[in-house]
A tleap script that builds the chain and sets N, CA, C and O, in Angstrom:
source leaprc.protein.ff14SB
mol = sequence {
  NMET LEU THR VAL ALA CYS ALA GLY VAL CYS
  LEU ALA LEU ALA VAL PRO ALA SER PRO ALA
  SER ALA GLN LEU ALA GLY SER LYS PRO LYS
  ILE GLU MET LYS PRO PRO THR ALA GLY THR
  GLU ASP LYS PRO PRO VAL ILE MET MET TYR
  LEU VAL LEU ILE ALA LEU ALA ALA ALA VAL
  VAL GLY ALA ALA LEU ILE PRO THR LYS ARG
  GLY HIE GLN CASP
}
set mol.1.N position { 0.828 -1.183 0.000 }
set mol.1.CA position { 0.000 0.000 0.000 }
set mol.1.C position { 0.877 1.253 0.000 }
set mol.1.O position { 0.547 2.248 -0.645 }
set mol.2.N position { 1.968 1.200 0.709 }
set mol.2.CA position { 2.882 2.331 0.763 }
set mol.2.C position { 3.506 2.591 -0.608 }
set mol.2.O position { 3.749 3.741 -0.972 }
set mol.3.N position { 3.765 1.526 -1.366 }
set mol.3.CA position { 4.352 1.669 -2.702 }
set mol.3.C position { 3.375 2.375 -3.647 }
set mol.3.O position { 3.773 3.232 -4.437 }
set mol.4.N position { 2.117 2.011 -3.559 }
set mol.4.CA position { 1.110 2.640 -4.406 }
set mol.4.C position { 0.969 4.116 -4.052 }
set mol.4.O position { 0.819 4.954 -4.941 }
set mol.5.N position { 1.016 4.436 -2.784 }
set mol.5.CA position { 0.904 5.823 -2.350 }
set mol.5.C position { 2.115 6.631 -2.822 }
set mol.5.O position { 1.963 7.770 -3.262 }
set mol.6.N position { 3.305 6.055 -2.734 }
set mol.6.CA position { 4.509 6.751 -3.199 }
set mol.6.C position { 4.471 6.955 -4.718 }
set mol.6.O position { 4.884 8.000 -5.221 }
set mol.7.N position { 3.974 5.954 -5.439 }
set mol.7.CA position { 3.867 6.082 -6.890 }
set mol.7.C position { 2.863 7.179 -7.249 }
set mol.7.O position { 3.090 7.943 -8.187 }
set mol.8.N position { 1.776 7.257 -6.520 }
set mol.8.CA position { 0.783 8.293 -6.771 }
set mol.8.C position { 1.325 9.683 -6.505 }
set mol.8.O position { 1.043 10.611 -7.264 }
set mol.9.N position { 2.099 9.846 -5.439 }
set mol.9.CA position { 2.695 11.140 -5.122 }
set mol.9.C position { 3.715 11.528 -6.186 }
set mol.9.O position { 3.763 12.680 -6.618 }
set mol.10.N position { 4.527 10.567 -6.604 }
set mol.10.CA position { 5.524 10.854 -7.647 }
set mol.10.C position { 4.848 11.243 -8.961 }
set mol.10.O position { 5.301 12.152 -9.657 }
set mol.11.N position { 3.774 10.555 -9.290 }
set mol.11.CA position { 3.048 10.882 -10.511 }
set mol.11.C position { 2.396 12.259 -10.407 }
set mol.11.O position { 2.405 13.027 -11.369 }
set mol.12.N position { 1.839 12.567 -9.258 }
set mol.12.CA position { 1.203 13.861 -9.060 }
set mol.12.C position { 2.214 15.002 -9.157 }
set mol.12.O position { 1.864 16.102 -9.586 }
set mol.13.N position { 3.442 14.757 -8.769 }
set mol.13.CA position { 4.475 15.788 -8.870 }
set mol.13.C position { 5.070 15.888 -10.279 }
set mol.13.O position { 5.510 16.959 -10.699 }
set mol.14.N position { 5.079 14.771 -11.000 }
set mol.14.CA position { 5.702 14.756 -12.323 }
set mol.14.C position { 4.784 15.324 -13.404 }
set mol.14.O position { 5.271 15.910 -14.372 }
set mol.15.N position { 3.484 15.166 -13.263 }
set mol.15.CA position { 2.558 15.612 -14.316 }
set mol.15.C position { 2.598 17.128 -14.513 }
set mol.15.O position { 2.656 17.559 -15.664 }
set mol.16.N position { 2.570 17.963 -13.481 }
set mol.16.CA position { 2.637 19.407 -13.732 }
set mol.16.C position { 4.002 19.877 -14.215 }
set mol.16.O position { 4.117 20.986 -14.737 }
set mol.17.N position { 5.032 19.067 -14.054 }
set mol.17.CA position { 6.372 19.492 -14.460 }
set mol.17.C position { 6.521 19.530 -15.968 }
set mol.17.O position { 7.253 20.377 -16.480 }
set mol.18.N position { 5.854 18.645 -16.704 }
set mol.18.CA position { 6.047 18.624 -18.153 }
set mol.18.C position { 5.433 19.852 -18.843 }
set mol.18.O position { 6.078 20.389 -19.743 }
set mol.19.N position { 4.232 20.334 -18.484 }
set mol.19.CA position { 3.781 21.584 -19.120 }
set mol.19.C position { 4.632 22.786 -18.720 }
set mol.19.O position { 4.809 23.713 -19.511 }
set mol.20.N position { 5.149 22.775 -17.520 }
set mol.20.CA position { 5.983 23.894 -17.096 }
set mol.20.C position { 7.274 23.946 -17.902 }
set mol.20.O position { 7.739 25.031 -18.251 }
set mol.21.N position { 7.859 22.789 -18.201 }
set mol.21.CA position { 9.092 22.795 -18.988 }
set mol.21.C position { 8.799 23.171 -20.437 }
set mol.21.O position { 9.649 23.764 -21.102 }
set mol.22.N position { 7.614 22.838 -20.935 }
set mol.22.CA position { 7.262 23.205 -22.300 }
set mol.22.C position { 7.060 24.718 -22.419 }
set mol.22.O position { 7.334 25.294 -23.472 }
set mol.23.N position { 6.589 25.358 -21.367 }
set mol.23.CA position { 6.404 26.795 -21.409 }
set mol.23.C position { 7.747 27.515 -21.406 }
set mol.23.O position { 7.874 28.584 -22.002 }
set mol.24.N position { 8.722 26.959 -20.761 }
set mol.24.CA position { 10.037 27.580 -20.740 }
set mol.24.C position { 10.723 27.476 -22.096 }
set mol.24.O position { 11.506 28.351 -22.465 }
set mol.25.N position { 10.436 26.410 -22.839 }
set mol.25.CA position { 11.077 26.239 -24.139 }
set mol.25.C position { 10.601 27.297 -25.129 }
set mol.25.O position { 11.339 27.633 -26.055 }
set mol.26.N position { 9.412 27.823 -24.969 }
set mol.26.CA position { 8.882 28.817 -25.894 }
set mol.26.C position { 9.367 30.224 -25.627 }
set mol.26.O position { 8.985 31.142 -26.353 }
set mol.27.N position { 10.196 30.434 -24.615 }
set mol.27.CA position { 10.635 31.781 -24.272 }
set mol.27.C position { 11.818 32.254 -25.109 }
set mol.27.O position { 12.287 33.377 -24.927 }
set mol.28.N position { 12.312 31.414 -26.029 }
set mol.28.CA position { 13.420 31.825 -26.895 }
set mol.28.C position { 12.913 32.845 -27.903 }
set mol.28.O position { 11.744 32.798 -28.284 }
set mol.29.N position { 13.760 33.762 -28.342 }
set mol.29.CA position { 13.305 34.727 -29.355 }
set mol.29.C position { 12.990 33.998 -30.662 }
set mol.29.O position { 13.758 33.145 -31.108 }
set mol.30.N position { 11.854 34.342 -31.268 }
set mol.30.CA position { 11.426 33.666 -32.480 }
set mol.30.C position { 12.048 34.329 -33.703 }
set mol.30.O position { 12.160 35.553 -33.770 }
set mol.31.N position { 12.446 33.515 -34.658 }
set mol.31.CA position { 13.010 34.016 -35.909 }
set mol.31.C position { 11.855 34.229 -36.879 }
set mol.31.O position { 11.048 33.325 -37.094 }
set mol.32.N position { 11.776 35.399 -37.454 }
set mol.32.CA position { 10.696 35.695 -38.379 }
set mol.32.C position { 10.957 34.997 -39.706 }
set mol.32.O position { 11.987 35.218 -40.343 }
set mol.33.N position { 10.012 34.151 -40.118 }
set mol.33.CA position { 10.150 33.398 -41.359 }
set mol.33.C position { 9.452 34.152 -42.484 }
set mol.33.O position { 8.337 34.643 -42.307 }
set mol.34.N position { 10.093 34.244 -43.620 }
set mol.34.CA position { 9.513 34.905 -44.786 }
set mol.34.C position { 9.365 33.883 -45.910 }
set mol.34.O position { 10.215 33.006 -46.060 }
set mol.35.N position { 8.304 33.983 -46.695 }
set mol.35.CA position { 8.143 33.041 -47.800 }
set mol.35.C position { 9.180 33.293 -48.881 }
set mol.35.O position { 9.638 34.423 -49.052 }
set mol.36.N position { 9.550 32.254 -49.607 }
set mol.36.CA position { 10.536 32.457 -50.672 }
set mol.36.C position { 9.944 33.267 -51.817 }
set mol.36.O position { 8.743 33.206 -52.081 }
set mol.37.N position { 10.788 34.014 -52.481 }
set mol.37.CA position { 10.349 34.828 -53.608 }
set mol.37.C position { 11.067 34.359 -54.873 }
set mol.37.O position { 12.222 33.934 -54.829 }
set mol.38.N position { 10.362 34.444 -55.995 }
set mol.38.CA position { 10.947 34.043 -57.270 }
set mol.38.C position { 11.851 35.155 -57.794 }
set mol.38.O position { 11.631 36.336 -57.528 }
set mol.39.N position { 12.856 34.755 -58.533 }
set mol.39.CA position { 13.775 35.733 -59.084 }
set mol.39.C position { 13.142 36.563 -60.185 }
set mol.39.O position { 13.317 37.780 -60.226 }
set mol.40.N position { 12.400 35.909 -61.084 }
set mol.40.CA position { 11.729 36.618 -62.171 }
set mol.40.C position { 10.268 36.187 -62.201 }
set mol.40.O position { 9.928 35.075 -61.797 }
set mol.41.N position { 9.425 37.066 -62.676 }
set mol.41.CA position { 8.012 36.743 -62.788 }
set mol.41.C position { 7.771 35.980 -64.081 }
set mol.41.O position { 8.366 36.286 -65.114 }
set mol.42.N position { 6.888 34.977 -64.017 }
set mol.42.CA position { 6.551 34.207 -65.204 }
set mol.42.C position { 5.563 34.990 -66.057 }
set mol.42.O position { 4.628 35.604 -65.543 }
set mol.43.N position { 5.785 34.960 -67.368 }
set mol.43.CA position { 4.871 35.616 -68.303 }
set mol.43.C position { 4.108 34.514 -69.033 }
set mol.43.O position { 4.717 33.721 -69.752 }
set mol.44.N position { 2.793 34.449 -68.865 }
set mol.44.CA position { 2.030 33.392 -69.517 }
set mol.44.C position { 1.987 33.583 -71.030 }
set mol.44.O position { 1.984 34.719 -71.504 }
set mol.45.N position { 1.954 32.491 -71.796 }
set mol.45.CA position { 1.892 32.606 -73.256 }
set mol.45.C position { 0.473 32.962 -73.701 }
set mol.45.O position { -0.339 32.073 -73.957 }
set mol.46.N position { 0.180 34.237 -73.791 }
set mol.46.CA position { -1.177 34.728 -74.047 }
set mol.46.C position { -1.678 34.290 -75.421 }
set mol.46.O position { -2.817 33.841 -75.547 }
set mol.47.N position { -0.844 34.414 -76.448 }
set mol.47.CA position { -1.272 34.074 -77.803 }
set mol.47.C position { -1.593 32.577 -77.897 }
set mol.47.O position { -2.583 32.194 -78.520 }
set mol.48.N position { -0.770 31.742 -77.286 }
set mol.48.CA position { -1.008 30.298 -77.329 }
set mol.48.C position { -2.301 29.934 -76.588 }
set mol.48.O position { -3.022 29.034 -77.020 }
set mol.49.N position { -2.597 30.608 -75.501 }
set mol.49.CA position { -3.827 30.328 -74.771 }
set mol.49.C position { -5.042 30.692 -75.614 }
set mol.49.O position { -6.023 29.949 -75.623 }
set mol.50.N position { -5.000 31.822 -76.326 }
set mol.50.CA position { -6.113 32.200 -77.194 }
set mol.50.C position { -6.273 31.212 -78.349 }
set mol.50.O position { -7.398 30.879 -78.720 }
set mol.51.N position { -5.162 30.738 -78.923 }
set mol.51.CA position { -5.245 29.769 -80.010 }
set mol.51.C position { -5.867 28.455 -79.540 }
set mol.51.O position { -6.679 27.865 -80.252 }
set mol.52.N position { -5.500 28.002 -78.372 }
set mol.52.CA position { -6.088 26.775 -77.821 }
set mol.52.C position { -7.567 26.992 -77.535 }
set mol.52.O position { -8.373 26.096 -77.786 }
set mol.53.N position { -7.940 28.141 -77.024 }
set mol.53.CA position { -9.348 28.445 -76.758 }
set mol.53.C position { -10.163 28.442 -78.049 }
set mol.53.O position { -11.272 27.909 -78.079 }
set mol.54.N position { -9.629 29.027 -79.105 }
set mol.54.CA position { -10.328 29.056 -80.391 }
set mol.54.C position { -10.457 27.637 -80.949 }
set mol.54.O position { -11.509 27.277 -81.478 }
set mol.55.N position { -9.393 26.824 -80.838 }
set mol.55.CA position { -9.436 25.447 -81.339 }
set mol.55.C position { -10.474 24.621 -80.578 }
set mol.55.O position { -11.205 23.841 -81.188 }
set mol.56.N position { -10.546 24.782 -79.256 }
set mol.56.CA position { -11.536 24.039 -78.471 }
set mol.56.C position { -12.954 24.485 -78.809 }
set mol.56.O position { -13.855 23.654 -78.918 }
set mol.57.N position { -13.158 25.775 -78.975 }
set mol.57.CA position { -14.487 26.277 -79.337 }
set mol.57.C position { -14.883 25.766 -80.713 }
set mol.57.O position { -16.041 25.399 -80.913 }
set mol.58.N position { -13.961 25.729 -81.666 }
set mol.58.CA position { -14.246 25.215 -83.004 }
set mol.58.C position { -14.582 23.728 -82.949 }
set mol.58.O position { -15.467 23.272 -83.673 }
set mol.59.N position { -13.897 22.973 -82.113 }
set mol.59.CA position { -14.184 21.543 -81.973 }
set mol.59.C position { -15.574 21.325 -81.391 }
set mol.59.O position { -16.286 20.420 -81.827 }
set mol.60.N position { -15.968 22.122 -80.430 }
set mol.60.CA position { -17.303 21.990 -79.832 }
set mol.60.C position { -18.379 22.349 -80.846 }
set mol.60.O position { -19.372 21.633 -80.973 }
set mol.61.N position { -18.195 23.438 -81.560 }
set mol.61.CA position { -19.186 23.853 -82.567 }
set mol.61.C position { -19.233 22.832 -83.699 }
set mol.61.O position { -20.315 22.486 -84.175 }
set mol.62.N position { -18.084 22.351 -84.129 }
set mol.62.CA position { -18.045 21.337 -85.196 }
set mol.62.C position { -18.739 20.053 -84.789 }
set mol.62.O position { -19.443 19.454 -85.602 }
set mol.63.N position { -18.559 19.613 -83.552 }
set mol.63.CA position { -19.229 18.409 -83.076 }
set mol.63.C position { -20.730 18.614 -82.981 }
set mol.63.O position { -21.498 17.677 -83.197 }
set mol.64.N position { -21.155 19.820 -82.663 }
set mol.64.CA position { -22.590 20.098 -82.574 }
set mol.64.C position { -23.238 20.158 -83.951 }
set mol.64.O position { -24.439 19.912 -84.062 }
set mol.65.N position { -22.497 20.473 -84.995 }
set mol.65.CA position { -23.054 20.585 -86.340 }
set mol.65.C position { -23.117 19.258 -87.095 }
set mol.65.O position { -23.725 19.202 -88.164 }
set mol.66.N position { -22.524 18.214 -86.587 }
set mol.66.CA position { -22.577 16.907 -87.249 }
set mol.66.C position { -24.020 16.405 -87.190 }
set mol.66.O position { -24.613 16.343 -86.114 }
set mol.67.N position { -24.585 16.047 -88.350 }
set mol.67.CA position { -25.976 15.583 -88.334 }
set mol.67.C position { -26.091 14.211 -87.660 }
set mol.67.O position { -25.179 13.387 -87.722 }
set mol.68.N position { -27.233 13.996 -87.021 }
set mol.68.CA position { -27.435 12.725 -86.337 }
set mol.68.C position { -27.789 11.654 -87.355 }
set mol.68.O position { -28.424 11.928 -88.373 }
set mol.69.N position { -27.372 10.444 -87.065 }
set mol.69.CA position { -27.679 9.313 -87.927 }
set mol.69.C position { -28.966 8.701 -87.405 }
set mol.69.O position { -28.999 8.142 -86.309 }
set mol.70.N position { -30.002 8.807 -88.177 }
set mol.70.CA position { -31.291 8.314 -87.727 }
set mol.70.C position { -31.503 6.905 -88.257 }
set mol.70.O position { -31.223 6.592 -89.415 }
set mol.71.N position { -32.009 6.071 -87.359 }
set mol.71.CA position { -32.270 4.691 -87.746 }
set mol.71.C position { -33.679 4.492 -88.274 }
set mol.71.O position { -34.451 5.447 -88.365 }
set mol.72.N position { -34.017 3.262 -88.621 }
set mol.72.CA position { -35.319 2.962 -89.188 }
set mol.72.C position { -36.432 2.959 -88.131 }
set mol.72.O position { -37.611 2.901 -88.482 }
set mol.73.N position { -36.069 3.022 -86.832 }
set mol.73.CA position { -37.093 2.978 -85.790 }
set mol.73.C position { -37.517 4.370 -85.349 }
set mol.73.O position { -38.399 4.491 -84.499 }
set mol.74.N position { -36.931 5.406 -85.888 }
set mol.74.CA position { -37.280 6.780 -85.477 }
set mol.74.C position { -38.539 7.265 -86.115 }
set mol.74.O position { -38.960 8.395 -85.870 }
savepdb mol mol.pdb
quit
């Protein structure tokens, strides 16, 4: 019974010690972190994007203009 009581006292003393030590670790001065920056800005290929947009629109319109094949049951 004495062993259980001693273990309980030791545990009761050890549990508050771990949050206290964690609070002390945060007292160091913090280094301000900055996000990385690119050396040059990327320029998107504007003409190529418009050409692809026109080609996709033409494909959609062309597919819509194909006449349907009607069977004998229609």
